[in-house]
C-alpha positions in Angstrom: 40.0 10.4 16.4 36.5 8.9 17.2 33.8 7.7 14.8 31.6 11.0 15.1 34.7 13.8 14.6 36.0 11.2 11.4 32.7 11.7 9.7 32.4 15.1 11.0 29.2 15.0 12.2 27.1 16.0 15.7 24.9 13.1 16.1 24.6 9.0 14.9 22.3 9.6 11.9 21.3 6.0 11.8 20.3 4.7 15.7 17.7 2.4 15.8 15.9 4.3 19.0 12.5 6.2 17.8 13.2 9.9 17.9 10.9 12.4 16.4 13.6 14.8 15.9 14.4 12.4 13.1 10.9 11.5 11.7 11.1 11.2 8.2 7.9 13.3 6.6 7.5 10.5 3.2 3.9 11.4 2.1 2.5 8.2 3.4 3.3 9.0 7.2 2.0 12.7 6.6 -1.4 11.3 5.5 -1.1 9.0 8.6 -0.4 11.3 10.8 -3.2 13.9 9.4 -5.6 11.1 10.0 -4.7 10.4 13.3 -5.2 14.3 13.6 -8.3 14.3 12.2 -9.4 11.5 14.3 -8.9 12.8 17.3 -10.5 16.6 16.5 -13.5 14.8 14.9 -13.9 12.3 18.0 -14.2 9.9 15.9 -13.8 6.9 18.6 -11.2 3.9 17.1 -8.4 4.9 15.3 -6.5 1.8 13.9 -2.8 2.0 12.2 -1.0 -1.4 11.3 2.4 -2.0 9.9 5.5 -4.0 9.6 8.0 -3.9 12.5 10.4 -1.6 11.8 8.5 0.7 9.1 7.8 3.8 11.9 4.2 3.7 13.6 6.4 4.3 17.0 8.1 7.4 15.8 4.7 8.4 14.2 3.5 7.6 17.6 6.0 10.0 19.1 5.6 12.8 16.8 1.6 13.2 17.4 2.7 12.7 21.4 4.9 15.9 21.2 1.5 17.3 19.4 -0.6 16.8 21.6 0.6 16.4 25.1 -0.4 19.6 26.3 -3.9 19.9 24.7 -5.0 16.3 25.5 -5.0 14.0 28.6 -3.2 10.8 27.0 -2.8 7.1 29.2 0.1 5.2 27.1 -0.1 1.7 27.6 2.9 -0.2 25.8 2.4 -3.6 27.8 -0.8 -5.1 26.6 -0.4 -8.5 27.8 -2.8 -7.3 30.5 -6.4 -8.6 31.5 -9.6 -6.7 31.8 -9.2 -5.9 35.2 -5.3 -5.0 34.8 -5.9 -2.7 32.4 -8.2 -0.9 33.4 -6.0 0.0 36.6 -3.3 1.0 34.1 -5.2 3.6 32.1 -6.8 4.7 35.7 -2.8 5.1 37.1 -1.8 6.8 33.9 -4.5 9.3 33.6 -3.7 9.5 37.4 -7.3 8.8 38.8 -7.0 7.6 42.9 -9.3 4.8 43.1 -11.0 4.4 46.3 -12.9 1.0 45.6 -12.4 -2.2 44.1 -15.9 -2.3 42.7 -15.9 -2.3 39.1 -19.4 -0.2 38.7 -17.7 2.6 41.3 -14.2 2.4 39.0 -16.4 3.2 35.5 -18.5 5.8 37.1 -15.7 8.1 38.7 -13.9 7.4 35.5 -16.8 8.3 33.5 -16.8 11.5 35.7 -13.5 11.8 34.8 -14.3 12.1 31.4 -17.2 14.4 31.5 -14.9 16.9 33.3 -12.5 17.0 30.7 -15.0 17.5 28.2 -16.9 20.4 29.5 -13.3 22.3 29.6 -12.8 20.9 25.7 -9.5 18.6 26.7 -9.6 15.1 24.5 -8.9 12.3 26.6 -7.2 9.5 25.1 -6.1 6.0 25.2 -3.3 4.9 23.1 -2.5 0.7 22.9 0.7 -0.2 21.4 1.4 -3.0 19.9 -2.3 -4.4 20.1 -2.0 -7.4 18.7 -1.1 -9.2 21.5 -4.0 -7.4 23.6 -6.5 -10.5 24.5 -10.0 -10.4 23.0 -11.1 -10.2 26.5 -9.5 -6.7 27.0 -10.1 -5.7 23.3 -13.9 -5.9 24.9 -13.4 -4.5 27.8 -11.8 -1.6 26.2 -14.9 -1.5 23.5 -17.0 -1.6 26.7 -15.7 1.6 27.6 -15.7 3.7 24.4 -20.0 3.6 25.1 -19.0 6.9 27.7 -20.1 9.2 25.4 -23.0 11.6 25.6 -26.1 12.4 23.7 -23.3 14.5 21.0 -20.1 13.2 21.2 -17.8 10.8 22.2 -15.7 11.2 25.7 -13.2 8.7 24.7 -10.8 8.7 21.6 -8.8 5.2 21.5 -5.9 4.3 19.2 -4.7 1.6 18.5 -1.3 0.6 16.6 -0.2 -2.9 15.7 1.1 -5.2 13.5 -1.5 -6.4 10.2 -2.0 -9.8 11.4 -4.2 -7.8 14.0 -6.5 -7.1 11.1 -7.5 -10.4 10.5 -8.0 -11.2 14.7 -10.7 -7.7 13.8 -12.4 -10.3 11.5 -13.3 -13.3 14.2 -17.0 -13.6 15.3 -15.9 -12.4 19.0 -14.5 -9.2 17.4 -17.2 -8.4 15.5 -18.5 -5.3 17.2 -15.0 -3.8 17.8 -14.1 -4.3 14.4 -17.6 -2.3 13.1 -16.4 0.7 15.5 -13.4 1.7 13.7 -13.9 4.0 11.9 -10.5 5.4 10.6 -7.9 2.7 9.5 -4.5 3.1 7.8 -1.5 1.0 7.6 2.5 1.5 7.1 4.4 0.2 3.8 7.8 0.1 3.3 10.0 2.6 1.9 10.7 1.8 -2.2 14.0 2.4 -3.6 13.4 6.5 -4.1 12.3 6.9 -0.5 15.1 4.6 1.1 17.8 7.2 -0.6 15.5 10.3 0.8 15.5 8.4 3.9 19.0 8.1 4.6 19.9 11.7 2.7 17.3 13.3 4.9 18.6 11.7 8.6 22.5 12.2 7.5 21.6 16.0 6.9 20.0 15.8 10.3 23.1 15.1 11.5 25.2 17.0 10.3 26.1 15.4 6.9 30.0 15.8 6.7 31.7 14.5 4.2 30.0 11.2 5.0 29.2 9.4 1.0 27.0 6.6 0.5 27.6 5.2 -3.3 24.4 4.8 -5.3 25.2 0.9 -5.5 25.7 1.1 -1.8 22.4 2.8 -1.1 20.7 0.0 -4.1 22.4 -2.9 -1.9 20.8 -1.0 1.2 17.4 -1.0 -0.1 18.1 -4.8 -1.6 18.9 -6.3 2.1 16.6 -4.0 4.0 13.3 -4.7 1.8 12.4 -0.8 2.6 12.2 -1.1 6.4 13.2 2.1 8.0 14.6 -0.3 11.1 16.8 -2.8 8.8 17.6 0.6 6.9 19.4 2.3 10.1 21.2 -1.0 10.9 22.7 -1.7 7.7 23.8 2.5 7.4 24.8 2.3 10.5 27.6 -1.1 10.8 28.5 0.1 6.9 29.8 3.7 8.1 31.4 2.0 11.0 32.8 -0.7 8.1 34.0 2.5 6.3 35.4 4.2 9.6 38.0 1.3 10.0 38.9 1.8 6.2 39.6 4.8 6.7 37.1 5.7 3.8 34.4 8.6 4.1 32.9 7.1 0.8 30.5 3.9 1.9 30.8 1.4 -1.0 29.3 -1.9 -1.2 31.5 -3.8 0.4 31.1 -2.3 3.1 27.5 -3.1 3.0 28.0 -6.7 2.4 30.0 -6.4 5.4 26.7 -4.8 8.1 25.0 -7.2 6.3 26.8 -10.3 7.3 27.2 -8.7 10.7 23.6 -7.8 10.7 21.4 -11.0 9.7 21.9 -14.5 10.9 22.5 -17.1 8.5 19.2 -17.8 7.3 18.5 -14.4 6.6 21.9 -14.7 4.4 20.4 -17.8 2.8 17.3 -17.0 2.4 18.7 -14.2 0.6 20.7 -16.1 -1.7 17.3 -18.1 -2.0 15.5 -14.8 -3.5 18.2 -13.8 -5.7 18.5 -17.0 -7.0 14.5 -17.2 -7.8 14.6 -13.7 -9.2 17.4 -14.4 -12.0 15.4 -18.3 -12.5 12.4 -16.6 -13.2 13.9 -14.0 -15.5 15.5 -16.9 -17.8 12.2 -18.4 -17.7 10.8 -15.1 -19.2 13.6 -15.1 -21.8 13.2 -18.3 -22.5 9.2 -18.2 -23.0 9.8 -15.2 -25.4 12.2 -16.8 -27.5 10.0 -20.1 -28.2 6.8 -17.5 -28.4 9.1 -15.6 -30.8 10.0 -18.9 -32.7 6.2 -19.9 -33.1 5.3 -17.1 -34.3 8.1 -16.7 -36.9 7.1 -20.1 -38.2 3.6 -19.6 -38.2 4.3 -16.7 -40.7 6.2 -19.3 -42.6 3.5 -21.7 -43.3 0.5 -18.8 -44.0 3.2 -17.5 -46.9 4.3 -20.6 -48.4 3.9 -20.8 -52.0 2.7 -23.8 -53.9 5.0 -26.6 -55.5 5.9 -25.4 -58.8 4.2 -28.6 -60.6 1.0 -27.2 -59.3 1.3 -23.9 -61.5 -0.7 -25.2 -64.7 -3.0 -26.2 -62.8 -4.0 -23.0 -62.2 -3.1 -22.2 -65.6 -5.6 -24.1 -66.9 -8.8 -23.1 -65.5 -7.5 -19.0 -67.1 -6.0 -19.8 -70.4 -6.5 -22.6 -73.3 -3.4 -25.1 -73.2 -2.2 -26.9 -76.1 -0.3 -29.0 -73.5 -1.1 -33.0 -73.3 -2.2 -33.8 -70.0 0.2 -35.3 -67.3 -0.8 -38.6 -66.7 1.6 -39.6 -64.1 1.1 -40.2 -60.1 2.7 -37.2 -59.2 0.1 -34.7 -61.5 -2.9 -37.5 -60.8 -2.4 -36.6 -56.9 -1.3 -33.2 -57.2 -4.3 -29.9 -56.1 -5.0 -26.7 -57.8 -3.4 -23.7 -56.0 -6.8 -22.4 -55.1 -7.6 -25.1 -52.9 -4.2 -25.2 -51.7 -4.3 -21.6 -50.6 -8.0 -22.1 -49.2 -6.7 -24.6 -46.9 -4.0 -22.1 -45.4 -5.2 -18.9 -43.4 -5.4 -16.1 -44.8 -2.3 -13.3 -43.5 -4.7 -10.1 -44.8 -7.7 -12.0 -42.6 -5.6 -11.9 -39.8 -4.3 -8.3 -39.9 -8.1 -7.2 -40.6 -9.3 -9.0 -37.1 -6.1 -7.5 -35.3 -6.8 -4.2 -36.5 -10.8 -4.6 -35.1 -9.7 -5.5 -32.0 -7.2 -3.0 -31.6 -9.9 -0.3 -32.5 -12.7 -1.6 -30.2 -9.8 -1.8 -27.3 -9.2 1.4 -28.2 -12.7 2.5 -27.9 -13.1 1.1 -24.8 -10.5 3.1 -23.4 -11.7 6.2 -24.5 -15.1 5.7 -23.1 -13.6 5.1 -19.7 -11.3 8.1 -19.8 -14.7 10.0 -20.0 -16.2 8.7 -17.1 -17.5 11.3 -14.7 -14.9 12.0 -11.9 -14.7 13.4 -9.1 -12.3 15.4 -6.8 -12.4 15.5 -2.8 -12.0 19.2 -1.6 -11.9 19.1 2.2 -8.7 18.2 4.0 -9.6 14.7 5.1 -13.8 13.2 4.2 -15.5 9.7 5.4 -15.9 7.3 3.1 -19.4 5.4 4.0 -20.7 2.1 2.8 -23.7 3.4 1.9 -25.7 6.9 1.0 -26.6 8.3 4.0 -25.2 10.0 6.7 -26.1 7.5 9.4 -24.0 4.9 7.5 -20.7 4.1 9.3 -17.5 5.7 7.8 -15.0 2.7 6.9 -12.4 4.5 5.0 -11.1 8.4 4.5 -9.6 10.0 1.3 -7.5 13.2 1.3 -7.9 16.7 -0.4 -7.2 16.3 -3.8 -7.5 12.6 -4.6 -9.7 11.8 -7.5 -12.2 9.1 -8.2 -14.3 7.7 -10.8 -18.5 8.2 -10.0 -19.9 4.8 -10.1 -23.5 5.9 -9.3 -25.3 8.8 -7.8 -28.3 9.0 -5.3 -30.0 11.6 -3.0 -30.8 10.3 0.9 -34.2 11.1 2.4 -33.1 14.5 3.0 -32.3 15.7 -0.4 -28.7 15.3 -0.3 -26.6 13.9 -3.1 -24.1 11.3 -2.9 -22.0 10.0 -4.9 -20.6 6.1 -5.0 -16.9 4.8 -5.7 -14.4 2.8 -6.3 -11.5 3.3 -3.3 -7.6 1.7 -4.2 -8.7 -1.9 -2.0 -11.2 -2.2 -4.6 -14.1 -1.5 -2.3 -17.2 1.0 -3.7 -18.0 3.5 -1.1 -20.0 6.6 -0.9 -18.7 9.9 -0.7 -21.1 12.7 0.4 -21.8 16.0 -2.5 -21.0 18.5 -0.4 -17.3 17.4 0.0 -16.3 17.4 -3.6 -16.0 18.7 -6.5 -17.6 16.9 -9.7 -16.3 16.9 -13.4 -19.2 17.8 -15.1 -17.1 18.3 -18.4 -16.9 14.7 -18.3 -20.3 14.0 -17.3 -21.2 15.8 -20.1 -18.7 14.3 -22.3 -19.2 10.4 -20.9 -22.7 10.8 -22.1 
């Protein structure tokens, strides 16, 4: 009995080759796919998607290609270490555009005619560059110049850039400033959290036929710990762990199978790095507990000092100030050095004063939170809307938001045409503007906020 028959599945659920049939529709992956489709439909020009290796960029790209291959002309550049001339020729070859001259002006004119012809037919023309971080600056500048091929009303060419996070830092360099300004839609892929990791594994098992194979909960947690939620590493560990279970004759994948898989998948440096991470994690936990114990000890000692009563020998001094006493004055050295209780107590902090101060601070904090919760808000009503750097349509769109997102309103202005715009703060901390025509404002919150 072979591997697939043993688990009663029709396919290897965790093979690492990108397969659009195994596309896991997490919320973030769907949002990126939707924004990619939106950018092409609206002819936004440049689109950028970044993510760490193995997070699913190529799989998203394959899903997009399957959707648009019959509706657009697409050139896919998979080997971007090309000079400007090599890149241009590779694009023309993908579009099946014959080149009859070596003169660059003639080549550009031929390409422009190709773009105009397909624009009149209503077909999009798309250039996709995968692993764009490997593209030389000179070639990126050539790509920017190609994006200048446009009519008075619309872009003739959509350019999709797929790469790793370091490319965003490259875009901040002075030499790529113009290209950076032309990217209107930017997205990024993060790793899966532990809940998404479990859903991802279950999803792929169901696609493959599932069968009696079962990953125990501890095994799934260990996979997420080793992979840090990177889909490619999840696949590697899961596939090797299933093979280990197959050798054991077990249809239940246990944590020991995951450890075996990790020892075979990762090299020694990774395993040592993982041990260091665990050591630092437990050391940090120990330090937190130690600091908490020290703080509690300090607080308890402070409370003891506050409520400490004066010595018994000082009590007659207080009595003497309120009632006549027939006792003979104590002329001993001890009595001479003693202080009245009222003076001793006045030199120590009063517990009720601290309590009153804490209550006041708590009341002020609650009042602030209450005012903040009453801040006017807006909700995005359209499927995808642009967020711009200023309160006019002429300002560049540097981000976007999906239907249903809610934002607090920071400011409101009208543009020269009388259209209203709202200033909001997005997740990255930037303050951007959105048009009143694509949102719904919480009027009740505005009234209460006043």
